[in-house]
Steps between C-alpha positions, in 0.01 A plus 500: 500500500679215322216429252595492128339384177612140554316495830197657330493224234530228773225654722263530205572147380437352844189716555619685813316796649776730616465735793711813470570715806436856374370765747401758238677774309867561556496741798257270687674169410851627577397639841589168659592259218876562462785277401805410715661829400197701606388576144138487393395185317204639305657537156615136481187348656266709283694419179493127576133501589418674168719246323291217642181664371649534161570129505139428597602366843215546753607758755345581833634810666568467876502838669575553862318780682734679741495826695591693185318320212175494701459869416485436122238232417375677185846583369613142544187353339512739201870430447446125495200515267670741262792257465282196437517343847137416542537228766600631841537397860555748791654379820512737802829506688530449874836379640665498841736789550854351501614780736209471742313156502214657699369698204453473126769613255463860389432401136189298613166640400239584759143378499336835430716578198456153354125523531502824309732338240249217449205735466669719242635202305147339497342814365735532205475125437119533484532772239689261279233233516261449210172423683311448174731224378614387850857539383792612705770721356726418796529223760585581860519169679352615828190655336456199266513260793237704694261482201538120505405496868193706436398273213542196725830370348832418670741796464850429372654750747629298797471804730126473467472125581399352833816285491810599306697191393393457138841535339867440564805721452807347344829687545789487257672217703187287534396617847120487549283738700129566549501872425713731290464779766625273779807328368713417801681206653217444753236473224707272272310184396800317354696490174407355161803276516353331808125532471249505211264794428208282589641393837597856588155626407327232709740528792394580854716812497328640184151414638581663833626813324172534316299464819684787661295737289175394667644611837379855447373591849178635648493834322495333160238252608263790567577686173239526228778464234648177641366299203712714266848493650497250792750721685716577200847382413694335785806711432309815582437375853866441579713795398384785727494383869265784583229317306519219766424230240214687332516589132693824445263593220173410672375863493611534134277210398204614715504842333544353155234227533246756621561717197521220246221277618218646283724488190604142565140400544424660165782306336366174649145578373621581149712188473224273632249648257728473199690174566237255625 
């Protein structure tokens, strides 16, 4: 919200890829993204995001999928594309209810709805793909990473890795963490004033954090899709006690992988035939 043209010039000069939290058109974004006075933040965020594009700063839109926005995958996608935001990430929301720690917060999205969201999003994304030229009109990180897996490459989406400790988060004060979804005192690795990036990355705590992902339980071990998600993001196992440590979106992914499998195999075949 504090971005201006000076920031844009700096970000371009230093070759930053900038993630902008924008959940879609105004009525969807402002459903939950309000300022301290309770006012919607869409107008300012949208204007600044467009300003970055006009300054040729690479922008990746980060959209959360909550109990409301999950109903509008096509509307969100079309809005982003029409405004030149062709690089997107979608993160499903599940948080502990602050008023009742035994259940998820009411704005969390359920597994069935998120599975439907992924299927509808994938269908419209496929329509925007030029199969003759093997060129994408838009990039959705989750789908791009799955294609890489089907080709035999390492995906860049940490939620699909067997271990998830391939980056560090640096907060404004220099505090270091293993994951931007799990920034808390108990997951702190240290501070840049006291430890180098290399030492933090190679620390026992960071290694142990990554290994937590592989502790996905018996149900995952027997799943035909284990090689795609390895139990999914750690955060999605922790924020609804009713999941008992299992991924909140497990059924979402099972439904989606079943529907998308033949298309992803086709992508892999086309890429292997054309880029040997």
